C-alpha positions in Angstrom: -8.6 2.5 22.6 -8.2 3.8 19.1 -9.1 7.4 18.3 -9.3 9.3 15.0 -8.8 13.0 15.3 -9.6 15.2 12.3 -8.5 18.8 11.7 -8.4 21.3 8.9 -12.1 22.0 8.3 -13.5 25.5 8.0 -15.0 28.2 5.9 -13.6 28.9 2.4 -14.8 30.7 -0.7 -15.6 28.8 -3.8 -12.5 28.1 -5.8 -10.4 27.9 -2.7 -8.5 25.1 -1.0 -8.5 23.3 2.3 -6.4 20.4 3.6 -7.9 18.0 6.0 -5.8 15.8 8.3 -6.7 12.7 10.4 -4.4 11.1 12.9 -5.1 7.7 14.4 -3.8 7.0 17.8 -3.9 4.1 20.2 -2.5 0.6 20.3 -2.5 0.2 16.5 -0.3 -2.4 14.8 -1.4 -1.4 11.3 -4.3 0.1 9.3 -5.3 -1.4 5.9 -7.4 1.4 4.5 -7.9 5.0 5.5 -10.3 7.4 3.9 -12.7 10.3 3.9 -16.4 10.3 3.7 -18.8 13.3 3.8 -22.4 14.0 4.8 -24.2 17.0 3.6 -27.4 18.3 5.3 -30.3 16.0 4.5 -28.2 13.6 2.5 -26.6 10.2 3.2 -22.9 9.8 4.0 -20.9 9.2 0.9 -17.4 8.2 -0.1 -14.9 10.9 -1.0 -11.6 9.0 -1.3 -9.7 6.1 0.2 -6.1 5.0 0.3 -4.6 1.7 1.2 -1.4 1.1 3.1 0.3 0.4 -0.2 -0.9 3.7 -1.7 -3.7 2.5 -3.9 -6.3 5.2 -4.1 -10.0 5.4 -4.9 -12.0 8.6 -5.5 -15.6 9.5 -5.9 -16.3 11.0 -9.3 -17.1 14.3 -7.6 -13.6 14.4 -6.1 -11.5 13.3 -9.1 -9.2 16.0 -10.5 -9.8 18.3 -7.5 -9.0 16.3 -4.4 -5.9 14.3 -3.5 -5.7 11.8 -0.7 -2.3 10.9 0.8 -1.1 9.0 3.8 1.8 8.8 6.2 1.9 5.2 7.4 4.5 5.8 10.0 2.2 8.4 11.6 -1.1 6.6 10.9 -2.2 9.9 9.4 -4.3 10.5 6.3 -4.7 13.8 4.4 -7.2 15.2 2.0 -6.0 18.1 -0.2 -9.1 19.8 -1.6 -8.7 22.3 -4.4 -11.2 24.2 -6.6 -13.9 23.8 -3.9 -17.5 24.2 -4.8 -20.5 25.1 -2.6 -21.8 21.6 -3.1 -18.7 20.3 -1.3 -20.1 21.7 1.9 -20.5 18.9 4.3 -19.2 17.3 7.5 -16.2 15.3 6.5 -15.5 12.1 8.4 -12.2 10.2 8.6 -12.5 6.4 8.4 -10.0 3.6 9.1 -10.7 0.0 8.1 -8.7 -3.1 8.9 -7.2 -1.5 12.0 -5.2 -4.3 13.6 -5.4 -4.0 17.4 -4.5 -7.0 19.5 -5.0 -9.4 16.5 -8.5 -7.9 15.9 -9.4 -6.2 12.6 -11.6 -3.2 13.5 -13.2 -0.1 11.8 -13.2 3.4 13.3 -14.7 6.7 12.5 -13.6 10.2 13.4 -15.9 12.8 15.0 -16.2 14.8 11.8 -15.0 18.2 10.7 -17.2 20.8 9.0 -16.3 22.2 5.6 -18.3 25.1 4.4 -17.8 26.5 0.9 -19.4 29.9 0.3 -20.4 31.1 -3.2 
């Protein structure tokens, strides 16, 4: 079975930085798109950033200029470098993998989430 394991969340002061990592493991042939979503208390889950296997990126407006998504295809790992963090970035951050090819099937998986708390 495929698992997405996130790490790197924690508590940081406003203006600080954090780097999230998410490693996909299992019988994976390839992954089309990996990304990060977040869900703040009382709000819906929202896109933060995605990256395709060819390196094409997409960012939410709130992340542009502050966050950088990157990926190591050989390791099936995606990273999110978050700089200039703001209290409104506080949320549970979820890793997502789409177009995961497993035994000729194309599947989608989610990580368990990692909490990012930004204090003012």
